[in-house]
C-alpha positions as CSV (number, residue, x, y, z in Angstrom):
1,X,9.4,-0.8,11.8
2,X,7.6,1.3,14.4
3,X,6.2,4.8,14.8
4,X,6.5,6.5,18.2
5,X,3.3,7.2,20.2
6,X,2.3,10.9,20.3
7,X,3.3,11.5,16.6
8,X,0.5,13.0,14.5
9,X,-0.2,11.9,10.9
10,X,0.7,15.5,9.9
11,X,4.1,15.0,11.5
12,X,4.6,12.0,9.2
13,X,3.4,14.1,6.3
14,X,5.8,17.0,6.9
15,X,8.8,14.6,7.4
16,X,7.9,12.7,4.1
17,X,7.5,15.9,2.1
18,X,10.9,17.2,3.3
19,X,12.6,13.9,2.4
20,X,10.9,13.7,-1.0
21,X,12.0,17.2,-1.9
22,X,15.5,16.7,-0.5
23,X,15.9,13.6,-2.8
24,X,15.1,15.6,-5.9
25,X,11.8,13.8,-6.5
26,X,8.3,15.3,-6.5
27,X,5.3,14.1,-4.6
28,X,3.0,12.0,-6.8
29,X,-0.1,12.2,-4.6
30,X,-0.2,15.9,-3.8
31,X,-2.5,17.6,-6.3
32,X,-3.6,14.2,-7.9
33,X,-7.3,14.7,-8.2
34,X,-6.9,17.6,-5.8
35,X,-5.5,15.3,-3.0
36,X,-3.9,17.8,-0.5
37,X,-1.0,15.7,0.9
38,X,2.1,13.7,-0.1
39,X,1.1,10.7,2.1
40,X,-2.0,8.7,2.7
41,X,-2.0,7.8,6.4
42,X,-4.7,5.3,7.4
43,X,-5.0,4.3,11.0
44,X,-6.4,1.0,12.4
45,X,-9.6,0.1,10.5
46,X,-9.2,2.7,7.8
47,X,-8.2,0.9,4.6
48,X,-6.7,3.6,2.3
49,X,-6.6,7.3,1.5
50,X,-6.5,8.6,5.0
51,X,-5.6,12.3,4.9
52,X,-2.9,13.4,7.3
53,X,-4.0,15.7,10.1
54,X,-2.4,17.6,13.0
55,X,-5.4,16.4,15.1
56,X,-4.8,12.7,14.5
57,X,-2.4,11.7,17.3
58,X,-1.1,8.1,17.1
59,X,-1.5,6.0,20.2
60,X,0.5,3.0,21.4
61,X,-1.2,-0.1,20.0
62,X,-2.4,1.6,16.9
63,X,-1.3,0.5,13.4
64,X,-0.8,3.0,10.7
65,X,-0.5,2.5,7.0
66,X,1.8,5.0,5.3
67,X,1.3,5.2,1.5
68,X,3.7,7.4,-0.5
69,X,4.1,8.1,-4.2
70,X,6.9,10.0,-6.0
71,X,7.8,11.0,-9.5
72,X,11.4,11.4,-10.6
73,X,12.8,11.7,-14.1
74,X,9.3,11.1,-15.5
75,X,8.7,7.8,-13.7
76,X,6.4,7.1,-10.8
77,X,7.0,5.0,-7.7
78,X,4.2,4.0,-5.2
79,X,4.9,2.2,-1.9
80,X,3.1,1.6,1.3
81,X,3.9,0.0,4.7
82,X,1.8,-0.6,7.7
83,X,3.6,-0.4,11.0
84,X,2.9,-0.6,14.7
85,X,2.7,2.5,16.9
86,X,4.8,1.9,20.0
87,X,6.4,-1.4,21.0
88,X,3.4,-3.6,21.0
89,X,0.1,-4.2,19.3
90,X,-2.7,-6.7,20.1
91,X,-2.1,-10.2,18.9
92,X,-4.9,-9.8,16.3
93,X,-3.2,-6.7,14.9
94,X,0.2,-8.3,14.9
95,X,-1.2,-11.3,13.0
96,X,-2.9,-8.9,10.5
97,X,0.5,-7.2,9.9
98,X,2.3,-10.5,9.4
99,X,-0.4,-12.1,7.2
100,X,-0.6,-9.0,5.0
101,X,3.2,-8.8,4.6
102,X,3.4,-12.6,3.8
103,X,0.6,-12.2,1.2
104,X,2.7,-9.7,-0.6
105,X,5.5,-12.2,-0.8
106,X,3.1,-14.9,-2.0
107,X,2.0,-12.4,-4.7
108,X,5.5,-11.6,-5.8
109,X,6.2,-15.4,-6.2
110,X,3.6,-15.3,-9.0
111,X,5.2,-12.5,-11.0
112,X,6.7,-14.5,-13.8
113,X,6.5,-14.0,-17.5
114,X,3.5,-15.9,-18.9
115,X,1.6,-16.0,-15.6
116,X,-1.6,-14.0,-15.4
117,X,-2.6,-11.0,-13.2
118,X,-5.2,-13.4,-11.6
119,X,-2.4,-15.6,-10.4
120,X,-1.2,-12.7,-8.3
121,X,-4.7,-12.0,-6.9
122,X,-5.4,-15.6,-6.2
123,X,-2.1,-16.0,-4.3
124,X,-3.1,-13.1,-2.0
125,X,-6.7,-14.2,-1.5
126,X,-5.8,-17.8,-0.8
127,X,-3.2,-17.0,1.8
128,X,-5.2,-14.3,3.5
129,X,-8.4,-16.4,3.7
130,X,-6.5,-19.5,4.9
131,X,-5.3,-17.3,7.8
132,X,-8.8,-16.1,8.8
133,X,-8.8,-12.7,7.2
134,X,-10.5,-11.3,4.0
135,X,-9.2,-9.2,1.2
136,X,-10.5,-5.7,0.3
137,X,-12.3,-5.8,-3.1
138,X,-13.0,-2.1,-3.5
139,X,-9.4,-1.1,-4.1
140,X,-6.7,-2.8,-6.2
141,X,-3.1,-2.6,-7.2
142,X,-2.2,-1.3,-10.7
143,X,0.4,-0.9,-13.3
144,X,2.7,2.0,-12.8
145,X,5.3,3.8,-15.0
146,X,5.1,7.2,-16.7
147,X,1.7,7.6,-15.0
148,X,0.8,6.9,-11.4
149,X,-2.1,4.5,-12.3
150,X,-1.8,2.4,-15.5
151,X,-3.3,-0.8,-16.7
152,X,-3.6,-3.5,-15.7
153,X,-5.5,-3.4,-12.5
154,X,-4.1,-5.9,-10.0
155,X,-6.8,-7.2,-7.7
156,X,-6.1,-9.0,-4.4
157,X,-8.5,-11.7,-5.4
158,X,-9.2,-13.9,-8.4
159,X,-11.5,-11.8,-10.5
160,X,-13.7,-12.6,-13.5
161,X,-12.6,-9.6,-15.6
162,X,-9.8,-9.3,-18.2
163,X,-6.9,-11.5,-17.2
164,X,-3.7,-10.0,-18.6
165,X,-0.7,-12.2,-19.1
166,X,2.5,-10.9,-17.5
167,X,5.2,-9.9,-19.9
168,X,8.7,-8.5,-19.8
169,X,8.9,-4.8,-19.0
170,X,5.7,-4.6,-17.0
171,X,5.9,-2.7,-13.7
172,X,3.2,-3.4,-11.1
173,X,2.2,-1.9,-7.8
174,X,1.0,-5.0,-5.9
175,X,-1.1,-3.7,-2.9
176,X,-2.5,-6.3,-0.6
177,X,-5.2,-4.8,1.5
178,X,-6.5,-7.1,4.2
179,X,-9.5,-7.0,6.7
């Protein structure tokens, strides 16, 4: 996936809001703790919660994380993707994109009844660190369902806190964030 150079993060915002409303869903982020937009658009070194702006013009070689939440029929969805702006990015940024995506798949492999939330975090941390990057510890994934953020928290590292066992019916937003 790729975003064209010259697009602003507000252009992405307007397109997303239009698509969300056309689908019959409602934006989950807009108005959540007074957040003003339907997307979080974080560029390059920004980790999360970047606010779309008409002044933020995306340049070839940038990477942009596009995080979107919706609610429909009383249930929430939350998804993000980080993509290149233009046809090419630096080898370091390309490796970051690939390692982050692969860490998500490593996490998903651990989502089995009886495993623990820490198995998910450890899979992300181990893979990311083995590839020369580090995980963000300030922000974590989470449970999701009839609320945008539910228990349990889903860290991208093995934490010493409560370690919930995975059970049937749980819905998780696994959100690897990599430096």
